[in-house]
VEXVO-777617 format. One record per residue: x negated, y negated, z of N, C-alpha, C, O in turn. Coordinates in steps of 0.001 Angstrom, whole numbers, padded with zeros to 6 digits, always signed. Example, Ala and Ser with C-alpha at 12.3 -4.5 7.8 and 13.67 -1.06 7.14 Angstrom:
-013190+005690+007800-012300+004500+007800-013200+003300+007800-014236+003319+008465;-012850+002250+007080-013670+001060+007140-012900-000030+007870-013409-001138+008039;
***
This chain:
+149962-021045+165358+150149-021077+163748+149382-019207+163484+149724-018299+162726;+148202-019321+164578+147598-018104+164088+148492-016790+164772+148160-015681+164355;+149565-016838+165759+150267-015956+165974+151460-015809+165156+151874-014662+164992;+152107-016816+164594+153027-016656+163400+152580-015547+162319+153071-014505+161885;+151331-016335+162088+150795-015468+160812+150347-013791+161272+150504-012868+160473;+149967-013649+162205+149641-012473+162720+150953-011650+162779+150997-010493+162361;+151928-012235+163268+153381-011610+163404+153756-011004+161741+153772-009807+161455;+154065-012222+160694+154426-011900+159585+153016-010872+159097+153221-010353+158000;+151909-010573+159602+150929-009510+158790+151463-008324+159284+151617-007360+158535;+151788-008285+160559+152445-006946+161283+153592-006508+160658+153736-005292+160535;+154467-007282+160225+155660-007516+159773+155685-006529+158071+156474-005715+157590;+154417-007132+157608+154526-006749+156167+154087-005322+156210+154636-004574+155401;+152810-004600+157357+152570-003763+157608+153526-002720+158117+153316-001585+157691;+154228-002832+158692+155249-001851+159128+156257-001689+158010+156818-000603+157869;+156551-002838+157106+157415-002766+155486+156869-001948+154711+157494-000989+154258;+155454-002217+154391+154717-001017+153800+154656+000686+153958+154758+001668+153223;+154399+000357+155544+154859+001972+156003+155829+002750+156149+155911+003938+156464;+156897+001612+155773+158284+002301+155837+158451+002456+154194+159079+003503+154035;+158271+002094+153408+158276+002230+152000+157399+003456+151612+157585+004151+150614;+156312+003642+152639+155160+004460+151947+155832+005980+152287+155719+007003+151613;+156653+005764+153701+157538+006916+153981+158241+007454+152825+158039+008551+152304;+159118+006536+152465+160496+006593+151697+159382+007622+150168+159607+008811+149940;+158500+006959+149525+157797+007712+148900+157536+009153+148619+157873+009954+147748;+156612+009174+149981+156193+010287+150402+157285+011461+150069+157140+012429+149322;+158461+011068+150875+159957+012053+150998+160038+012466+149520+160141+013641+149165;+159978+011277+148573+160427+012017+147478+159696+012648+146854+160128+013494+146071;+158142+012380+147045+157134+013682+146674+157022+014640+146967+156389+015487+146337;+157651+014825+148106+157127+016231+148660+158400+017004+148170+158329+018230+148254;+159470+016502+147708+160458+017408+146855+160522+017658+145281+160954+018597+144613;+159689+015982+144830+159214+016087+143647+157701+015591+143295+157568+014412+142969;+156860+016210+143332+155501+015750+143024+155180+014647+141974+154514+013613+142031;+155862+015220+141051+155618+014539+140009+156414+013306+139279+156342+012971+138096;+157227+012706+140373+158148+011964+140162+157115+010607+140280+156404+010258+141222;+157368+009848+138645+156609+008798+138529+156706+007480+138962+155780+006683+139117;+158130+007278+139182+158463+006038+140226+157672+006279+141964+156886+005578+142602;+158359+007631+142266+157437+007344+144078+155422+007435+143495+154485+006838+144026;+155387+008158+142580+153673+007855+142294+153266+007115+142254+152151+006950+142751;+153953+006168+141608+153397+004682+141503+153735+003633+142790+152945+002806+143245;+154750+003817+143132+154968+003416+144461+154086+003192+145630+153511+002163+145986;+154111+004889+146371+153241+005297+146706+151464+004866+146449+150762+004627+147431;+151058+004827+145433+149839+004673+144743+149594+002959+145239+148751+002464+145986;+150654+002384+144513+150258+000505+144874+150405+000451+146512+149641-000400+146967;+151101+001057+147424+151483+000946+149033+149833+000998+148981+149018+000076+148961;+149642+002510+148967+148122+002889+149673+147056+001210+149222+146852+000342+150071;+146712+001144+148260+146196+000072+147218+146102-001185+148219+145098-001858+148455;+147568-001352+148818+147152-003017+149373+147368-002571+150713+147884-003402+151460;+147117-001549+151148+146521-001168+152451+145164-000496+152375+144736+000294+153217;+144575-000865+151351+142930-000444+151419+143064+001023+151630+142172+001507+152328;+143864+001745+151241+143514+003265+150953+143254+003686+150149+144015+004462+149570;+141599+003279+149532+141952+003250+147855+141739+004782+147315+141975+005048+146136;+141338+005651+148125+140894+006661+147854+142024+007689+147787+142086+008712+147105;+142966+007141+148716+144688+007843+148076+145155+007378+147061+145676+008196+146303;+145156+005927+146648+145723+005457+145438+145158+005860+144543+145926+006053+143600;+143839+006176+144271+142976+006590+142973+143389+008278+142727+143133+008860+141673;+144149+009002+144040+144340+010645+143588+145397+010234+143176+145478+010575+141996;+146516+009530+143567+148183+009348+143206+148192+008843+141418+148866+009247+140471;+147251+007926+141514+147159+007160+140109+146278+007741+139053+146120+007172+137973;+145644+008985+139392+145125+010272+138451+146401+011255+138217+146525+011710+137080;+147465+011658+139310+148311+012032+139089+149274+011367+138022+149744+011913+137023;+149439+010232+138401+150559+009248+137420+150059+009462+135812+150804+009718+134867;+148451+009269+135765+148156+008956+134363+148692+010301+133604+148898+010110+132406;+148910+011392+133991+148945+012302+133538+150247+012153+133222+150478+012462+132053;+151395+011706+133985+152622+011640+133703+152866+010865+132557+153474+011395+131627;+152377+009329+132441+152240+008177+132092+151011+008009+131626+150331+007306+132373;+150200+008574+130205+149038+008633+129856+148623+006801+129269+147598+006129+129385;+149704+006570+128767+149581+005726+127799+150098+004371+128435+150220+003454+127623;+150409+004102+129695+150883+003017+130432+149768+002068+130765+149287+002178+131892;+149521+001602+130354+148451+000566+130404+148405-000499+131681+147366-000969+132146;+149653-000757+132113+149395-001055+134011+148935-000192+134931+148238-000540+135883;+149269+000890+134718+148837+002147+135505+147542+002394+135290+146809+002808+136188;+147146+002168+134104+145561+002738+133652+145083+001067+134141+143878+001253+134311;+145201+000344+134295+144822-001102+135017+144504-001148+136681+143509-001497+137317;+145440-000779+136960+145216-000334+138516+144336+000613+138812+143641+000403+139806;+144095+002072+137939+143317+002944+138511+141992+002294+138099+141054+002915+138598;+141526+001054+137213+140346+000704+137326+140136-000139+138584+139089+000089+139189;+141055-001190+139145+140793-001666+139972+140325-000927+141100+139263-001190+141664;+141141+000046+141458+141127+001138+142478+139473+001650+142701+138672+001526+143627;+139427+002246+141428+137889+002554+141051+136924+001546+141270+135784+001912+141556;+137140+000527+141199+135938-000307+141618+135982-000909+142783+134949-001416+143220;+137171-000973+143505+136812-000936+144984+136459+000301+145848+136355+000221+147072;+136266+001546+145094+135713+002542+145177+134004+002873+145363+133269+003597+146035;+133909+001710+144172+132439+001568+143842+132058+002636+142975+130867+002907+142827;+133232+003459+142210+133511+004201+141129+133239+003266+139932+134260+002938+139328;+132151+002799+139493+131952+002157+138281+132128+002769+137144+132470+001950+136292;+132041+003996+136673+131872+004468+135737+133557+004941+135427+134240+005093+134414;+133761+005063+136818+135156+005465+136596+136373+004726+136439+137485+005053+136026;+135774+003385+136976+136765+002054+136686+136692+001364+135459+137549+000589+135034;+134906+001892+134524+134887+001341+133157+136093+002228+132253+136903+001772+131446;+135912+003541+132663+136792+004337+131656+138269+003668+131456+138717+003263+130383;+138918+003642+132706+140231+003718+133322+140251+002005+132368+141139+001813+131537;+139656+001401+132524+139898-000143+132076+139732+000138+130525+140640-000289+129812;+138528+000902+129829+138958+001212+128495+140155+001789+127957+140489+001561+126794;+140770+002462+128662+141622+003542+128139+142729+002077+128350+143362+001801+127331;+142944+001291+129408+144052+000584+129192+144501-000316+128431+145627-000740+128170;+142792-000705+127897+142704-001633+126742+143225-001365+125419+143620-002162+124568;+143138+000250+125391+143083+000954+124037+144853+001052+123903+145389+001008+122796;+145611+001181+125126+146847+000949+125644+147636+000239+124940+148458+000579+124089;+147353-000758+125330+147609-002221+125207+147811-002955+123760+146676-003079+123300;+148452-003317+123146+148224-003888+122138+147569-005740+122054+147090-006480+121195;+147879-005798+123307+147651-007380+123585+146171-007497+124578+145662-006730+125394;+145839-008690+124114+144330-009074+124962+144714-009169+126489+144874-010342+126825;+144909-008248+127522+145164-008807+128619+143990-009522+129595+142926-008917+129455;+143907-010468+130396+142898-011502+130602+142371-010394+132230+141240-010479+132709;+143499-009433+132826+143032-008827+133935+142307-007763+133415+141442-007328+134176;+142421-007187+132264+141435-005835+132016+140148-006463+131493+139009-005998+131514;+140697-007910+130902+138993-008044+130352+138158-008519+131364+136935-008401+131282;+138822-009147+132494+137945-009767+133343+137294-007822+134143+136195-007268+134142;+138502-007466+134624+137857-006089+135385+137089-004969+134598+136471-004097+135209;+137137-005010+133318+136091-004174+132616+134770-005005+132824+133760-004422+133218;+134758-006811+132479+133211-007140+132180+132883-006746+133950+131763-006302+134200;+133444-006847+134604+133031-006958+136283+132468-005402+136257+131372-005190+136776;+133094-004476+135750+132704-002743+136680+131720-002441+135283+130938-001495+135377;+131753-003398+133716+130335-003088+132927+128946-003710+133852+127867-003120+133902;+129249-005034+134557+128105-005655+134854+127591-004714+136743+126421-004554+137088;+128545-004370+137407+128759-003550+138529+127830-002250+138115+126784-001911+138669;+128428-001661+137088+127435-000315+136382+126089-000747+135788+125437+000105+135184;+125704-001765+135884+124230-002194+135223+124473-001956+133678+123519-001553+133012;+125582-002163+133124+125680-002350+131327+125931-003629+131083+126906-003904+130384;+125075-004697+131630+125189-006247+130807+125481-006340+129246+126176-007163+128651;+124626-005074+128666+124797-005571+126964+125893-005219+126659+126484-005829+125768;+126591-003940+127422+127875-003493+126616+128815-004156+127048+129857-003951+126424;+128933-005295+128342+129675-006233+128761+129671-007262+127527+130667-007462+126832;+128210-008004+127308+128606-008805+126120+129250-008514+125042+130267-009118+124703;+128638-007387+124264+129346-006867+123362+130778-006770+123224+131397-007305+122304;+131350-006019+124227+132876-006283+124140+133393-007569+124147+134217-007994+123338;+132772-008348+125315+133272-009753+125058+133114-010769+123899+133729-011831+123810;+132273-010326+123095+131952-011164+121777+133041-010055+120697+133418-010441+119591;+133370-008845+121199+134179-008229+120053+135814-008804+120405+136680-008873+119532;+136009-009148+121679+137392-009941+122140+137453-010775+121643+138380-010922+120847;+136173-012123+121906+136045-013381+120912+136442-013783+119885+137018-014822+119563;+136001-012613+119165+135931-012599+117550+137796-012120+117344+138584-013004+117011;+138250-010801+117566+139465-010653+118019+140593-012282+118189+141574-012715+117584;+139923-012651+119111+141114-013787+120016+141208-015041+118484+142306-015404+118064;+140125-015444+117968+139717-016216+117079+140467-015999+115766+141120-016876+115199;+140280-014521+115263+141040-014042+114436+142732-014238+114679+143459-014626+113765;+142991-014072+115374+144690-013812+115590+145026-015713+115972+146184-016066+115745;+144151-016694+116454+144345-017356+116507+144537-018086+115065+145670-018509+114833;+143287-018318+113835+143610-018775+112867+145067-017994+111897+145844-018660+111213;+145147-016315+112093+146238-016133+111628+147407-016241+112022+148262-015613+111398;+147783-017009+113098+149041-017381+113525+149038-018761+114171+149593-019042+115233;+148374-019547+113429+148341-021002+113776+149601-021476+113587+150119-022278+114365;+149974-021177+112914+151452-021885+111775+152739-021131+112376+153800-021436+111832;+152798-020253+113350+153596-019548+114433+153970-019771+114870+153133-020207+115661;+155443-020090+115539+155810-020558+117026+155832-019647+117817+156180-019893+118972;+155484-018376+117451+155649-017474+118191+154369-017125+118822+154007-016256+118029;+153655-017181+119490+152088-016764+119595+152700-015550+120224+153801-015440+120763;+151383-014313+119972+151549-013134+120679+150915-013499+122618+151030-014584+123187;+150600-012855+122918+150431-012352+124526+148569-012742+124185+147852-013323+124998;+148163-012303+122966+146524-012324+123204+146305-013678+123121+145651-014272+123978;+146977-014423+121809+147021-015921+121955+146901-016987+123180+146247-018025+123289;+147870-016256+124132+148482-016860+125241+146955-016868+126523+146720-017604+127481;+146224-015730+125954+144649-015582+126785+143882-017164+126544+143722-017566+125391;+143600-017691+127289+142994-018755+127456+141280-018586+126906+140468-018132+127712;+140898-018918+125731+139697-018738+125282+138273-019157+126198+137147-018663+126127;+138784-020247+127062+137644-020440+127771+137329-019325+129008+136246-019101+129548;+138022-018998+129146+138271-017780+130069+137085-016475+129742+136271-015951+130504;+137350-016250+128441+136471-015551+127760+135088-015976+127546+134169-015157+127555;+134949-016925+127399+133930-017559+127331+132920-017993+128739+131717-017783+128895;+133684-018517+129454+133301-018124+131055+132558-016782+131200+131334-016787+131329;+133397-015411+131179+132801-014135+131407+131881-013835+130336+131228-012816+130558;+131616-014448+129173+130679-014149+128301+129451-014254+128850+128631-013336+128883;+129250-015655+129408+128343-016599+129934+127554-015484+131498+126411-015195+131853;+128640-015252+131891+128654-014784+133252+127853-013533+132797+126783-013443+133400;+128068-012601+131947+127939-011200+131314+126097-011318+130886+125210-010568+131295;+125947-012562+129909+124638-013004+129555+123449-013279+130857+122284-012883+130845;+123893-013793+131566+123522-014484+133383+123101-013109+133622+121912-012874+133406;+123958-012005+134088+123688-010649+134455+122700-010268+133520+121623-010200+134113;+122620-010071+132673+121662-009474+131438+120117-010135+131570+119140-009542+131114;+120027-011341+132201+118618-011820+132122+118432-012959+130786+117598-013785+130415;+119654-012473+130378+119426-013641+129086+120001-015115+129271+120937-015516+128580;+119360-015930+130287+119899-016953+130736+119940-018467+129754+120665-019460+129802;+118840-018086+128921+119270-019211+128032+120398-018863+126430+120462-019625+125465;+121037-017742+126552+122102-017495+125647+123743-017783+126665+124865-018114+126280;+123289-017524+127828+124496-018088+128676+124702-019775+128753+125792-020347+128731;+123572-020320+128833+123265-021563+128907+123864-022635+127596+124173-023815+127764;+123938-021748+126058+124490-021926+124883+125903-021955+124987+126602-022814+124449;+126419-020805+125835+127739-020263+125597+128523-021346+126112+129549-021728+125550;+127856-022092+127662+128287-022931+127943+128016-024539+127521+128705-025417+128040;+127122-024814+126692+127119-026200+125944+128139-025908+125143+129132-026636+125138;+128039-024659+124242+129505-024896+123052+131006-024972+124018+131986-025589+123600;+131002-024579+124743+132345-024638+125646+132238-026197+125848+132967-026825+125080;+131474-026968+126731+131352-028404+126839+131662-028681+125825+132742-029269+125765;+130877-028409+124423+131149-029284+123326+132909-029096+122798+133726-029964+122493;+132989-028150+122832+134469-027786+122420+135763-028240+123165+136867-028459+122667;+135314-028347+124689+136612-028771+125637+135549-029861+126530+135137-029594+127658;+135282-030855+125938+134548-032033+126864+135503-032319+128002+134967-032448+129102;+136745-032434+127947+137526-032581+129248+137756-031748+130085+138349-032157+131083;+137291-029879+130005+137701-029433+131087+136328-029043+131992+135193-028862+131552;+136700-028985+133132+135391-029253+134012+134631-027616+133997+133407-027522+134088;+135461-026467+133882+134847-025478+134101+133564-025337+133069+132966-024312+133395;+133066-025825+132213+132088-025384+131204+130793-026314+131937+129589-026191+131714;+131510-027324+132928+130520-028328+133275+129929-027554+134914+128852-027795+135460;+130856-026744+135334+130560-026115+136646+129733-024652+136553+128839-024182+137255;+130425-024158+135389+129445-022964+135052+128036-023077+135013+127188-022481+135677;+127910-023991+134076+126249-024358+133455+125381-025030+134532+124174-024839+134681;+126389-026079+135471+125420-026307+136910+125208-025115+137717+124289-024999+138527;+125946-024375+137509+125894-022986+138490+124759-022120+138222+124029-021579+139053;+124684-022033+136500+123175-020814+136432+121945-022012+136388+120756-021697+136442;+122464-023596+136269+120698-024091+136163+120243-024201+137625+119088-023866+137889;+121060-024644+138598+120934-024363+140149+119993-023040+140112+118764-022980+140098;+120905-022057+140101+119940-020890+140058+118697-020618+139605+117903-019838+140132;+118531-021242+138657+117345-021660+137879+116558-022576+138144+115701-022883+137315;+116661-023284+139453+115891-023878+139850+115902-025558+139202+115321-026583+139558;+116729-025285+138245+116796-026918+137203+117768-027812+138111+118861-028173+137674;+117307-028168+139445+118374-029007+140365+118434-030512+139587+119514-031031+139867;+117919-031066+139021+118495-032496+138573+119161-031971+137632+120349-032089+137931;+119028-031376+136508+120563-031121+135690+121403-030572+136099+122424-031121+135687;+121683-029585+136838+122149-028628+137871+123457-029988+138607+124651-029956+138907;+122705-030707+138621+123372-031945+139790+124396-032615+139152+125539-032847+139548;+123614-033014+137676+124506-033576+136533+125540-033014+136336+126629-033583+136411;+125362-031643+136013+126731-030902+135763+127758-031123+136294+128871-031303+135801;+127262-031118+137837+128159-030867+138910+129013-032033+139151+130095-031814+139695;+128638-033502+138765+128913-034635+138576+130111-034694+137586+131181-035291+137706;+129703-034011+136701+130501-034002+135246+131995-033243+135606+133136-033620+135339;+131506-031984+136341+132691-031460+136648+133368-031782+137553+134540-031448+137380;+133067-032587+139003+134091-032991+139752+134733-034009+138840+135955-034003+138987;+134235-035027+137794+134712-035651+137207+136101-035869+136321+136792-036858+136079;+136178-034359+135930+137108-034143+135155+138054-032969+136097+139204-032733+135729;+137529-032332+137215+138623-031123+137816+139522-031996+138428+139478-033114+138942;+140561-030913+138152+141959-031421+138798+141158-031743+140313+139947-031694+140530;+142332-032105+141320+142257-032686+142733+142216-031302+143499+141570-031221+144544;+143025-030014+142898+142893-028772+143795+141773-028343+143358+141417-027448+144124;+140937-028507+142454+139772-027690+142116+137988-028268+142447+136874-027777+142266;+138506-029511+142996+137257-030339+143193+136739-029559+144666+135533-029474+144900;+137582-029103+145452+136668-028229+146614+135815-027176+146201+134812-026877+146848;+136209-026502+144990+135393-025819+144538+134405-025906+143915+133597-024978+143942;+134148-027160+143093+133324-027871+142684+132089-027996+143798+130952-027549+143641;+132561-028668+144890+131790-029212+146281+131218-027890+146541+129988-027872+146596;+131768-026891+146697+130995-025082+147629+130013-025023+146578+128846-024958+146963;+130258-025030+145110+129175-024861+144339+127726-025330+144385+126667-024705+144322;+128086-026986+144550+127305-028037+144300+126388-028344+145269+125396-029048+145079;+126778-027701+146570+126135-027832+147698+124871-027374+147711+124194-027459+148736;
***
């Protein structure tokens, strides 16, 4: 099995290098070609060559300054380079360029702000997203064609908010977010799991174990292993 997986991996690497050579050949003649810039940047990112990917993406943003996906990828690459300020800037610009709330941008910007030791800003950002999402849900509740923002899982926003509060040292606020999540979505395991994790981190073992039991009860089969991992 390992031999098969190794062969598949090597084949993918060769394919990536082959595509990269094609993109670089195009760029040697047309350095500002958007398709080649994006293709080369994505390939370098897949190969873990984040500095090269970032350089190409910065060039690409000059050609496509309002492309939310390009800016999001730049945020991801800068994060891998530990350029958290650059990552925050890219994610913020991506959010402004998109008319909808994209979860990948939401999560990426939150993680970058936390890595940049700006948990207060992460909390404020998530609170504003929560308010915007709630407003859209209320205004469109009779609409049969929800926007992409409405397709965003509100539970994911709450989980990120709880994490941001926790990183900020506001444990009671994080627990309050999880309590509200459990109250609003009592059949969803994620609220119980998140609360169990933060209680365990703060040495409240008995209450944490009760949360893990609830989380495991409500978790789908494929998620039970995740609950077990955190409850050990």
